[in-house]
C-alpha positions as CSV (number, residue, x, y, z in Angstrom):
1,M,133.8,137.2,80.2
2,E,135.7,137.6,83.3
3,N,133.0,135.8,85.3
4,Q,133.3,132.7,83.1
5,E,137.1,132.6,83.5
6,N,136.7,132.7,87.3
7,T,134.2,129.8,87.3
8,D,136.5,127.8,84.9
9,K,139.4,128.2,87.3
10,K,137.4,127.0,90.3
11,L,136.1,123.8,88.5
12,P,138.1,120.6,89.0
13,K,139.9,119.4,85.9
14,W,137.5,116.6,85.1
15,K,134.5,118.9,85.2
16,L,136.3,121.4,83.0
17,W,137.0,118.6,80.5
18,L,133.4,117.4,80.7
19,K,132.2,121.0,80.0
20,R,134.7,121.4,77.1
21,F,134.3,118.0,75.4
22,G,131.0,116.5,76.6
23,I,130.3,112.9,77.5
24,G,130.9,111.7,74.0
25,G,134.3,113.4,73.7
26,I,135.5,111.9,77.1
27,I,134.4,108.4,76.0
28,F,136.1,108.9,72.6
29,F,139.4,110.0,74.1
30,T,139.3,107.3,76.7
31,V,138.7,104.5,74.1
32,K,141.3,106.0,71.8
33,G,143.9,106.1,74.6
34,I,143.2,102.5,75.5
35,I,143.5,101.3,71.9
36,T,146.7,103.4,71.4
37,S,148.3,102.1,74.5
38,T,147.4,98.5,73.6
39,L,148.9,98.9,70.1
40,I,152.1,100.5,71.4
41,Y,152.5,97.7,74.0
42,F,152.0,94.8,71.5
43,L,153.8,96.4,68.6
44,G,156.7,97.4,70.8
45,K,156.9,93.9,72.2
46,N,156.8,92.2,68.8
47,F,158.0,95.1,66.6
48,W,161.0,93.5,64.9
49,V,159.2,90.2,64.4
50,I,156.3,92.0,62.7
51,I,158.7,94.1,60.5
52,R,160.8,91.0,59.6
53,D,157.7,88.9,58.6
54,F,156.4,91.9,56.6
55,F,159.6,92.1,54.5
56,V,159.9,88.3,54.2
57,Q,156.4,88.2,52.9
58,W,157.3,90.8,50.2
59,F,160.4,89.0,49.0
60,D,159.1,85.5,48.9
């Protein structure tokens, strides 16, 4: 147990993440981050326009 903790501390962060999540997990979190960042950027830019159009659509 103690030996594993010592090897985990010596590994660089990306190798530790690779060991913990695997290749699929790293790809998943990277794609999720890109999609989330894109949505935040575009929704933040046009947030009030989208909200206004949404409510105008309801009340027409």
